[in-house]
Phi, psi and omega in degrees: 000136172251138182256139181293129186243020178243123180292158174295147167255123177191171174209176182295340176272002180297132186244346174213154185237138175249128182239131165265185186277287181202144186302144170289164178306319184290323179288322178298323175295307179290339182076026178210158186291148171057053184277352182282125183307340182252002171289134185270009188302304188293325176290321170302309177302319180296317181297306187289340177254008182052049179240165166297152179291119184286140179259311189267162175303320175303318181291318181291325175292319178294318175304321182287316176299317177297340181243021174056039186254121171270146181222127175198191180236160180288313192268130168277317178202151179192177173261133182212143175262104181072243181238008187290108178303323185289347177268354184295130179209167180064047194272130169249118184285156167282152184265102184263009181303310186295320178300308179304315184289334183258013182225187178250030184298118179248336185224145178233133180238152172251137174270080173111171183295308187300315179299318182288315178295315179296319177300306187297326183280322192251341186237323181306320183300337180274322182265332187066011181259124172298149182247127177266125183274128175249152180299137179300143173271357186296151176289353175289336178270055186296338182293338180270112177289165179301317181303313177303311176308311179299311178305313176291325181283343180300339179295345181280338181293127177283000000 
């Protein structure tokens, strides 16, 4: 069983939440979300928010806070082979209730299919907030170009 070791990023002004499935090996090692150098999450966020691509954890956190975005993952702990979402089993979900209650979150987005499926199964019954699935920013989702990802992800911007 691997335990999620990255705390959520959010504040009382967060208006939307993005949920991944579970941190990749690179993210777990770096201690922050989307740590794999080929994951396009931070480049997409920079493009759609008209900000420079953040490099440090502080810059990434500021980008999220400045755009009222909360970021976390659906899974708190699980068995997983490497970084493969398909291998996730024995899932214990994160409790996002406190974040929802202590913020202004109106919308929830899932970064990819695994996060959406897990959210709908494990968290939606407790929140009642629908989750909109966006295409994964993972390098494994190579069929989506950077431009297509940005076009799809623009819907999160208020």
